[in-house]
Kinemage of the C-alpha trace (Angstrom):
@kinemage 1
@onewidth
@group {chain A} dominant
@subgroup {mainchain}
@vectorlist {calphas} color= white
{ca met a 1} P 0.000 0.000 0.000
{ca asn a 2} L 1.655 3.234 -1.140
{ca leu a 3} L -0.258 6.154 0.382
{ca thr a 4} L -0.506 9.579 -1.190
{ca arg a 5} L 0.639 12.846 0.387
{ca asn a 6} L -2.891 13.687 1.476
{ca gln a 7} L -3.154 10.555 3.581
{ca asp a 8} L -1.558 9.652 6.915
{ca his a 9} L 2.199 9.427 6.301
{ca ser a 10} L 2.699 7.374 9.461
{ca leu a 11} L 1.079 4.429 7.631
{ca arg a 12} L 3.418 4.595 4.631
{ca gln a 13} L 4.991 1.234 3.872
{ca ala a 14} L 6.778 1.925 0.583
{ca pro a 15} L 9.089 4.803 -0.318
{ca pro a 16} L 7.498 7.596 -2.363
{ca leu a 17} L 7.651 7.557 -6.135
{ca asn a 18} L 9.902 10.648 -6.069
{ca lys a 19} L 13.599 9.925 -6.405
{ca ala a 20} L 15.649 10.109 -3.229
{ca val a 21} L 17.782 13.211 -2.661
{ca his a 22} L 21.402 12.245 -3.290
{ca ala a 23} L 22.963 15.717 -3.461
{ca trp a 24} L 22.369 17.198 -0.003
{ca glu a 25} L 24.312 20.289 -1.046
{ca glu a 26} L 21.384 21.159 -3.343
{ca leu a 27} L 18.772 21.150 -0.557
{ca arg a 28} L 17.419 24.578 0.352
{ca met a 29} L 16.449 25.879 3.760
{ca gly a 30} L 12.709 25.498 4.324
{ca glu a 31} L 12.362 22.651 1.817
{ca met a 32} L 10.166 19.800 3.093
{ca val a 33} L 11.353 16.198 2.887
{ca glu a 34} L 10.284 12.756 4.049
{ca val a 35} L 12.892 11.137 6.267
{ca trp a 36} L 13.327 7.372 5.983
{ca ala a 37} L 15.631 5.482 8.346
{ca gly a 38} L 16.681 1.893 7.748
{ca gly a 39} L 14.110 1.512 4.977
{ca ser a 40} L 11.172 2.681 7.109
{ca tyr a 41} L 9.289 5.957 7.084
{ca ala a 42} L 10.297 8.093 10.084
{ca tyr a 43} L 8.730 11.562 9.670
{ca met a 44} L 8.275 14.703 7.579
{ca ala a 45} L 10.814 17.462 8.168
{ca tyr a 46} L 11.987 20.862 6.986
{ca ile a 47} L 15.579 21.583 6.013
{ca asp a 48} L 16.913 24.013 8.605
{ca asp a 49} L 20.567 24.350 7.589
{ca arg a 50} L 23.387 22.457 5.911
{ca ser a 51} L 27.087 22.683 5.303
{ca asn a 52} L 28.177 24.046 1.918
{ca asp a 53} L 29.489 20.626 0.861
{ca gly a 54} L 26.282 18.855 1.974
{ca gln a 55} L 28.039 16.613 4.487
{ca leu a 56} L 26.085 18.009 7.479
{ca leu a 57} L 22.348 18.599 7.503
{ca trp a 58} L 20.111 20.086 10.184
{ca ile a 59} L 16.422 19.232 9.884
{ca ile a 60} L 13.372 20.167 11.954
{ca glu a 61} L 10.746 17.477 12.378
{ca asp a 62} L 7.278 18.613 11.337
{ca gly a 63} L 4.864 18.518 14.272
{ca thr a 64} L 7.404 18.279 17.090
{ca ala a 65} L 9.909 20.946 15.983
{ca thr a 66} L 12.722 18.619 17.067
{ca arg a 67} L 15.977 19.716 15.442
{ca thr a 68} L 18.339 16.916 14.389
{ca leu a 69} L 21.815 16.924 12.869
{ca phe a 70} L 22.587 14.245 10.292
{ca leu a 71} L 25.915 13.323 8.735
{ca arg a 72} L 25.954 12.315 5.076
{ca asp a 73} L 27.036 8.783 6.044
{ca asp a 74} L 24.053 8.279 8.403
{ca asn a 75} L 21.600 5.566 7.415
{ca ile a 76} L 18.792 7.883 6.291
{ca thr a 77} L 17.184 8.581 2.944
{ca leu a 78} L 15.458 11.855 2.127
{ca tyr a 79} L 12.646 12.218 -0.387
{ca pro a 80} L 11.382 15.592 -1.646
{ca val a 81} L 7.752 16.411 -0.914
């Protein structure tokens, strides 16, 4: 079951049809992404900040406003919304 954006994202079982973001250095502040960790949907988030080379990425989780720092080598996949 692949749910659409208008439905409850917490029930998503398959990655979105959009291609994953591979070039973190191209992400813009305020851009919304889906965060997947270990092949499972985790949450929606906004890009807060990033290093110029895209190796460090700060995101803010939608709904909780939790700010998290990720390293490019972390086991997460980002999908544009």
